[in-house]
SERO-4910 file (N, C-alpha, C, O; in steps of 0.05 Angstrom, whole numbers):
BEGIN
 pado doro    nc1    nc2    nc3   cac1   cac2   cac3    cc1    cc2    cc3    oc1    oc2    oc3
  Met    A    250    -55    243    271    -71    229    266    -71    199    269    -91    186
  Thr    A    259    -47    189    248    -47    162    257    -21    147    260      0    160
  Phe    A    260    -23    121    260      2    105    242      0     81    239    -22     70
  Ile    A    230     22     74    209     22     54    209     48     39    217     69     49
  Ile    A    200     47     13    195     71     -2    167     69    -13    159     49    -25
  Leu    A    151     90     -8    124     92    -18    123    114    -38    136    134    -35
  Gly    A    108    110    -60    108    130    -81     83    130    -98     68    111    -98
  Thr    A     79    152   -111     57    155   -131     70    165   -157     92    175   -157
  Cys    A     55    162   -179     65    172   -205     44    191   -216     21    182   -222
  Glu    A     51    216   -220     32    235   -231     25    228   -260      3    233   -269
  Arg    A     44    217   -275     41    212   -303     21    189   -308      4    191   -326
  Thr    A     22    168   -292      6    144   -296    -17    141   -276    -36    126   -281
  Gly    A    -14    153   -253    -34    149   -232    -28    125   -215    -44    118   -198
  Lys    A     -5    112   -219      1     89   -203      8     97   -174     17    119   -169
  Val    A      4     78   -156     11     82   -128     21     55   -116     10     34   -123
  Gly    A     41     56    -99     51     31    -88     74     35    -69     80     57    -60
  Phe    A     87     13    -63    110     13    -45    128    -11    -50    119    -31    -61
  Ala    A    153     -9    -41    171    -31    -40    184    -31    -12    191    -10     -2
  Gln    A    187    -54      0    194    -56     28    211    -81     32    208   -102     20
  Thr    A    231    -79     51    247   -102     58    254   -100     88    254    -78     99
  Thr    A    260   -123    100    265   -123    128    282   -147    135    286   -166    120
  Ser    A    293   -147    160    310   -169    169    295   -192    179    307   -213    185
  Thr    A    269   -190    183    252   -212    191    237   -224    167    237   -212    146
  Gly    A    225   -247    171    212   -261    149    184   -251    143    170   -240    160
  Ala    A    176   -256    118    148   -253    109    136   -225    114    113   -223    124
  Ile    A    151   -204    108    140   -177    113    116   -172     95     98   -157    104
  Gly    A    115   -183     71     92   -178     54     66   -189     65     45   -178     59
  Gly    A     67   -209     82     43   -221     93     32   -207    117     10   -212    126
  Arg    A     48   -189    129     40   -175    153     26   -149    148     14   -138    167
  Arg    A     26   -140    123     10   -117    115     15    -92    132     -3    -78    139
  Thr    A     40    -88    140     47    -64    154     47    -40    135     45    -17    144
  Ala    A     48    -45    109     45    -24     89     22    -32     70     18    -55     65
  Arg    A      8    -12     60    -14    -17     42    -16      5     21     -7     28     26
  Ala    A    -26     -2     -2    -31     18    -23    -60     16    -31    -71     -6    -32
  Leu    A    -72     38    -37   -101     40    -44   -103     55    -71    -95     78    -72
  Pro    A   -114     42    -91   -114     55   -118   -129     81   -118   -151     83   -108
  Gly    A   -115    102   -128   -127    128   -130   -128    143   -104   -137    166   -104
  Ile    A   -119    131    -82   -122    143    -56    -96    149    -42    -92    170    -31
  Gly    A    -77    130    -44    -51    134    -31    -39    109    -21    -49     87    -25
  Ala    A    -17    112     -6     -3     89      6      7     98     33     11    121     38
  Phe    A     11     78     51     21     85     77     36     61     89     34     38     80
  Thr    A     51     66    110     63     45    126     61     52    156     62     76    163
  Ile    A     59     32    172     62     35    201     82     13    209     75    -11    207
  Gln    A    106     20    218    127      0    222    143      7    247    135     23    264
  Ala    A    167     -5    249    183     -5    273    170    -24    292    180    -46    297
  Tyr    A    147    -16    303    130    -34    318    102    -31    306     87    -13    314
  Gly    A     96    -47    286     72    -44    271     47    -52    286     49    -65    308
  Ser    A     24    -45    276     -1    -52    289    -22    -55    267    -28    -36    253
  Ala    A    -34    -79    265    -55    -83    245    -80    -65    251    -91    -54    232
  Pro    A    -89    -63    276   -112    -46    281   -107    -17    274   -124     -3    263
  Val    A    -83     -7    280    -76     21    273    -75     24    242    -84     44    231
  Ala    A    -64      4    229    -63      4    199    -91      5    188    -97     19    169
  Asp    A   -109    -11    200   -137    -10    191   -149     18    194   -165     27    177
  Leu    A   -142     31    216   -153     58    221   -141     78    200   -156     94    190
  Ile    A   -115     76    195   -104     94    174   -117     89    147   -124    109    133
  Glu    A   -122     64    140   -136     59    115   -163     71    114   -171     83     94
  Arg    A   -178     69    136   -205     81    137   -204    111    134   -220    123    119
  Leu    A   -184    124    147   -182    153    146   -175    162    117   -185    182    108
  Leu    A   -157    147    104   -150    153     77   -175    151     59   -179    169     42
  Lys    A   -190    130     62   -214    127     46   -235    148     51   -251    155     34
  Leu    A   -235    160     75   -253    181     82   -244    209     71   -258    228     73
  Gly    A   -219    209     60   -209    234     48   -192    251     67   -186    273     60
  Tyr    A   -184    240     90   -167    255    108   -140    261     94   -130    245     79
  Gly    A   -129    285    100   -102    291     90    -81    276    105    -85    266    127
  Ala    A    -57    274     93    -35    259    104    -27    269    132    -25    254    151
  Arg    A    -23    295    134    -15    307    160    -37    302    181    -30    296    204
  Lys    A    -62    306    174    -84    301    193    -84    272    202    -89    267    226
  Ile    A    -79    254    184    -79    225    192    -57    220    212    -62    208    233
  Val    A    -33    229    206    -10    224    224    -15    237    251     -9    226    272
  Thr    A    -26    262    251    -32    275    276    -53    260    292    -50    257    316
  Glu    A    -74    251    279    -95    236    293    -84    210    305    -91    203    328
  Ile    A    -67    196    290    -56    171    300    -37    176    324    -39    162    344
  Cys    A    -20    196    321     -2    202    343    -16    211    368     -7    205    390
  Glu    A    -39    224    365    -54    233    389    -70    211    402    -76    213    425
  Ser    A    -77    191    386    -95    170    397    -81    144    403    -92    128    418
  Asp    A    -57    140    393    -43    114    397    -24    117    420     -5    133    419
  Arg    A    -28    102    441    -11    104    465     18     94    460     35     98    477
  Phe    A     22     81    437     49     71    431     61     86    408     79     76    394
  Glu    A     53    111    403     63    126    380     93    130    381    105    133    360
  Glu    A    105    131    405    134    134    406    149    111    394    173    113    387
  Trp    A    136     88    392    148     64    381    144     61    351    156     44    338
  Arg    A    127     77    340    119     74    312    135     91    293    145    112    300
  Gln    A    135     82    268    142     98    245    118     98    227    106     77    221
  Ile    A    109    121    218     86    124    201     93    141    177    107    162    181
  Ala    A     85    133    154     87    150    130     62    148    114     52    125    110
  Val    A     52    170    104     28    170     87     34    187     63     43    210     65
  Val    A     28    176     39     33    190     14      7    189     -2     -5    168     -7
  Arg    A     -2    213    -10    -26    215    -27    -19    224    -55      1    237    -59
  Pro    A    -35    217    -75    -28    223   -103    -26    253   -109    -13    261   -128
  Asp    A    -38    270    -93    -37    299    -98    -12    312    -86     -9    336    -85
  Gly    A      7    295    -76     32    306    -65     30    311    -35     49    322    -24
  Asp    A      8    305    -23      4    309      6     18    286     20     10    263     17
  Ile    A     39    292     36     56    272     48     61    279     77     65    303     83
  Ala    A     61    260     95     69    265    123     82    240    134     76    217    127
  Cys    A    102    244    151    117    222    163    121    227    193    120    250    203
  His    A    125    206    207    130    207    236    149    185    244    145    162    236
  Thr    A    170    191    258    188    171    270    188    175    300    198    195    310
  Gly    A    177    156    315    175    158    344    203    157    357    221    146    346
  Ser    A    205    168    380    230    170    395    241    143    404    264    141    410
  Lys    A    224    123    405    232     96    414    236     77    391    241     53    396
  Ala    A    233     86    366    240     69    344    270     63    345    286     82    350
  Val    A    278     38    341    306     30    345    324     44    324    319     42    300
  Pro    A    345     57    334    363     72    315    380     53    298    384     29    305
  Trp    A    390     63    275    383     89    265    354     88    253    347     69    239
  Ala    A    338    108    260    311    109    250    305    137    240    312    156    254
  Gly    A    292    139    218    285    165    207    272    164    180    266    142    171
  His    A    268    186    168    253    187    143    261    212    127    271    231    137
  Val    A    256    210    100    258    233     83    234    231     64    223    209     60
  His    A    227    254     52    205    253     32    209    275     12    222    295     17
  Gly    A    197    270    -11    198    289    -33    171    294    -44    150    290    -31
  Gly    A    170    303    -69    144    311    -81    123    289    -83    100    295    -80
  Asn    A    131    265    -88    112    243    -90    122    217    -78    114    195    -88
  Tyr    A    138    219    -58    148    194    -45    156    200    -16    160    223     -8
  Ala    A    158    178     -1    170    179     26    187    154     29    179    132     22
  Ala    A    211    157     41    228    135     47    233    135     77    240    156     89
  Thr    A    229    113     90    231    112    119    242     85    128    238     65    114
  Gly    A    255     84    151    267     59    160    277     61    189    280     83    199
  Asn    A    281     38    200    291     36    227    310     12    229    309     -6    213
  Val    A    327     12    250    348     -8    253    366     -8    228    372    -29    217
  Leu    A    373     16    219    389     19    195    418     26    202    423     34    225
  Val    A    436     23    183    464     31    189    468     61    190    488     70    200
  Gly    A    448     76    181    450    105    182    431    119    163    416    106    148
  Ala    A    431    145    164    413    161    148    419    157    118    401    162    101
  Lys    A    443    148    111    450    145     83    431    124     69    429    125     45
  Val    A    418    107     84    401     87     72    376    100     60    370     96     36
  Val    A    362    116     76    338    129     65    345    151     45    330    156     26
  Glu    A    368    164     49    378    184     29    383    171      2    377    182    -19
  Ala    A    396    147      3    401    133    -23    375    124    -36    373    125    -61
  Met    A    356    116    -20    330    108    -32    317    131    -46    306    129    -68
  Ala    A    317    154    -32    305    178    -44    319    186    -70    306    193    -90
  Lys    A    345    186    -70    360    193    -94    354    175   -117    352    184   -139
  Ala    A    353    149   -111    347    129   -133    319    133   -144    316    132   -168
  Phe    A    300    138   -127    273    143   -136    271    168   -153    259    168   -175
  Glu    A    283    189   -144    282    215   -158    297    213   -185    288    225   -205
  Gly    A    318    197   -185    334    195   -209    323    177   -231    334    176   -253
  Ala    A    301    164   -225    289    145   -245    261    155   -253    243    139   -257
  Ala    A    257    181   -254    230    193   -259    218    184   -285    193    183   -287
  Ala    A    234    177   -305    223    169   -330    213    140   -330    199    131   -349
  Glu    A    220    124   -310    212     96   -308    184     93   -297    173    111   -285
  Glu    A    173     68   -300    147     62   -288    151     60   -258    173     56   -248
  Leu    A    129     64   -243    131     66   -214    144     41   -202    160     43   -183
  Glu    A    136     18   -212    147     -7   -200    177     -8   -202    191    -18   -184
  Glu    A    188      2   -224    217      3   -227    230     23   -208    251     17   -197
  Arg    A    218     46   -205    228     66   -187    229     56   -158    248     61   -144
  Leu    A    207     43   -150    206     32   -123    227     10   -119    240      9    -98
  Met    A    230     -7   -139    250    -28   -137    278    -17   -135    294    -26   -118
  Arg    A    284      3   -151    310     16   -149    314     29   -122    337     31   -112
  Gly    A    292     38   -110    294     50    -83    304     31    -63    323     38    -48
  Ile    A    292      8    -60    302    -11    -40    329    -23    -47    344    -31    -29
  Glu    A    334    -26    -73    361    -35    -81    382    -15    -71    404    -22    -62
  Ala    A    376     11    -75    395     32    -66    398     32    -36    420     35    -25
  Gly    A    377     27    -21    378     25      8    395      2     17    412      4     35
  Arg    A    392    -21      3    408    -44      9    438    -38      3    455    -44     20
  Asp    A    443    -26    -20    471    -20    -28    484      0    -10    509      2     -8
  Ala    A    468     17      3    479     37     22    484     25     49    493     40     67
  Gly    A    479     -1     53    485    -14     78    461    -27     91    463    -45    107
  Gly    A    437    -17     84    412    -30     95    412    -32    125    416    -13    139
  Gln    A    407    -56    134    406    -62    162    431    -76    171    442    -92    155
  Pro    A    441    -72    195    465    -85    204    465   -116    202    485   -128    196
  Asp    A    441   -128    206    439   -157    204    430   -166    176    425   -190    172
  Gly    A    428   -148    157    419   -155    130    389   -157    128    375   -150    148
  Gln    A    379   -165    106    351   -168    101    343   -197     96    360   -213     86
  Thr    A    318   -204    102    309   -231     98    285   -233     80    281   -254     66
  Ser    A    267   -213     80    243   -214     63    239   -187     50    250   -167     58
  Ala    A    223   -188     29    218   -163     13    191   -166     -1    181   -188     -6
  Val    A    180   -142     -9    154   -142    -23    153   -117    -40    164    -96    -33
  Ile    A    139   -119    -63    132    -96    -79    103    -98    -87     94   -120    -95
  His    A     89    -76    -85     60    -76    -87     52    -51   -102     57    -29    -91
  Val    A     39    -53   -125     32    -29   -141      4    -32   -153     -3    -53   -163
  Phe    A    -12    -11   -150    -38     -9   -163    -36     11   -186    -20     30   -186
  His    A    -54      7   -206    -57     27   -228    -86     36   -227    -94     49   -208
  Thr    A   -101     30   -248   -128     40   -249   -149     19   -240   -172     26   -236
  Lys    A   -140     -5   -236   -159    -27   -229   -161    -29   -199   -145    -17   -184
  Thr    A   -181    -44   -189   -184    -48   -161   -164    -69   -150   -162    -72   -126
  Tyr    A   -151    -83   -168   -131   -104   -160   -103    -94   -167   -100    -77   -185
  Pro    A    -83   -103   -152    -56    -94   -158    -45   -105   -184    -51   -128   -191
  Ile    A    -31    -89   -199    -18    -99   -223      9   -112   -217     19   -128   -233
  Val    A     20   -106   -194     45   -119   -185     41   -125   -155     35   -107   -139
  Asp    A     44   -150   -148     40   -159   -120     59   -183   -116     51   -206   -117
  Leu    A     85   -176   -112    106   -197   -111    120   -196    -84    123   -174    -72
  Arg    A    127   -219    -74    140   -220    -48    160   -243    -46    157   -264    -59
  Val    A    180   -238    -30    200   -259    -23    198   -262      8    206   -243     22
  Asp    A    189   -284     17    184   -287     46    209   -295     62    211   -288     86
  Met    A    228   -308     49    252   -317     64    274   -322     44    272   -340     27
  His    A    296   -307     46    318   -311     27    343   -297     38    340   -276     51
  Pro    A    367   -307     33    391   -294     42    395   -266     31    407   -249     43
  Glu    A    384   -261      6    386   -235     -6    359   -229    -20    357   -232    -45
  Pro    A    339   -222     -4    312   -220    -15    308   -198    -36    292   -200    -54
  Val    A    323   -176    -33    320   -154    -52    329   -163    -80    316   -157   -100
  Gly    A    352   -177    -81    362   -187   -107    342   -208   -118    338   -209   -142
  Glu    A    331   -224   -101    311   -244   -110    286   -231   -120    274   -239   -140
  Leu    A    277   -210   -107    254   -195   -115    258   -182   -142    241   -181   -159
  Arg    A    282   -171   -146    289   -160   -172    287   -181   -195    276   -175   -216
  Lys    A    297   -204   -189    296   -225   -210    267   -232   -217    260   -235   -240
  Ile    A    250   -234   -197    222   -240   -202    208   -217   -216    192   -222   -234
  Leu    A    213   -193   -208    200   -170   -220    208   -168   -250    191   -163   -267
  Asp    A    233   -171   -256    242   -170   -284    228   -191   -301    222   -186   -324
  Trp    A    224   -214   -290    210   -235   -305    180   -229   -307    168   -233   -328
  Tyr    A    169   -218   -286    140   -214   -285    131   -189   -302    108   -189   -311
  Arg    A    148   -170   -305    140   -144   -317    126   -148   -344    106   -135   -348
  Pro    A    136   -165   -362    121   -168   -388     94   -179   -385     77   -177   -402
  Leu    A     89   -193   -362     62   -205   -358     42   -185   -347     18   -191   -345
  Ile    A     50   -161   -339     31   -142   -328      9   -136   -348    -15   -139   -341
  Pro    A     14   -127   -373     -8   -122   -392    -23   -148   -399    -46   -147   -405
  Tyr    A     -8   -171   -399    -22   -196   -406    -44   -202   -386    -67   -208   -394
  Tyr    A    -38   -200   -360    -58   -206   -340    -81   -186   -339   -104   -193   -333
  Ile    A    -75   -161   -345    -96   -141   -347   -115   -148   -370   -140   -147   -367
  Gln    A   -103   -155   -393   -119   -163   -416   -135   -188   -411   -159   -190   -419
  Arg    A   -123   -207   -398   -137   -232   -393   -161   -228   -374   -181   -241   -376
  Thr    A   -157   -210   -355   -179   -204   -336   -202   -189   -351   -225   -194   -346
  Thr    A   -194   -171   -369   -214   -156   -384   -229   -173   -404   -254   -171   -407
  Asp    A   -214   -190   -419   -227   -207   -439   -211   -234   -441   -191   -235   -456
  Pro    A   -219   -254   -426   -203   -279   -426   -202   -293   -453   -185   -311   -457
  Ser    A   -220   -286   -471   -220   -300   -497   -198   -288   -516   -193   -299   -537
  Ser    A   -186   -266   -507   -168   -251   -526   -139   -259   -523   -122   -250   -539
  Val    A   -132   -276   -504   -104   -284   -500   -102   -314   -495   -121   -326   -485
  Pro    A    -80   -326   -502    -76   -355   -496    -68   -358   -467    -66   -339   -452
  Arg    A    -64   -383   -458    -55   -388   -431    -27   -376   -428    -12   -374   -448
  Tyr    A    -20   -370   -403      4   -353   -400     30   -367   -409     48   -353   -419
  Lys    A     32   -393   -406     57   -407   -415     59   -405   -445     81   -401   -456
  Gln    A     37   -409   -459     37   -406   -488     45   -378   -496     61   -373   -514
  Trp    A     33   -358   -482     39   -330   -488     69   -324   -484     81   -311   -500
  Leu    A     80   -334   -462    109   -330   -457    126   -342   -479    145   -330   -488
  Arg    A    118   -367   -488    133   -380   -509    131   -363   -535    151   -359   -549
  Glu    A    107   -353   -541    104   -338   -565    120   -312   -564    128   -302   -585
  Gln    A    124   -301   -540    139   -276   -537    170   -282   -535    186   -263   -534
  Gly    A    177   -308   -534    205   -315   -531    215   -309   -503    239   -303   -500
  Leu    A    198   -311   -484    205   -305   -456    207   -330   -440    194   -350   -446
  Pro    A    223   -331   -418    226   -355   -402    201   -361   -386    185   -342   -380
  Leu    A    196   -386   -380    172   -394   -366    173   -388   -337    152   -386   -324
  Asn    A    196   -383   -326    199   -375   -298    225   -360   -294    242   -360   -312
  Pro    A    229   -346   -272    252   -329   -269    278   -343   -261    298   -331   -257
  Phe    A    276   -370   -259    299   -385   -248    312   -403   -269    332   -416   -263
***
């Protein structure tokens, strides 16, 4: 009941994903994960935390994307119910949509991204996501990912609409530079866009504050000094 775009950026080294679904709190279920410098993946349709843990371990061990998907499909007795996508920074990408994933279900992928979804109005959803991502190559990864799920929503998304959404991006640090989620909302993608646009100027601020807390004021003061709103609402 989900659609997602996972991507990497050759220019900056960023890796991440944006995801939305018709059920609540998708960001808290960790069906998708990103690992700095290593890659990103999702296991959805009928997700599994233990299988996600295994994919993460295989990525950290240096397994290729196709090898990971093959290993999971061969060892998981519920592989027909799963959707899996793995994206590595070197352009190594593999996807799987099981025969029992609820239609419409499928995926597309390009040089540094994969778009996949199930319980969608049709293939046009993942195709629109791919087109939006490819068409925003000059933007930062978080913006490209956001445009991806916006395009999927605008192409019809899921028949019942969406309820929750998440965007998660790593750069060079061990912590994410973007980790935003909407757990329950009538239009979570639009709400996530509002939050991301507000948060984006704070990305370098929080990196600097982590590196040297003496070099920046408290965030509300910093926002005031920059002439920025204190919250996105």
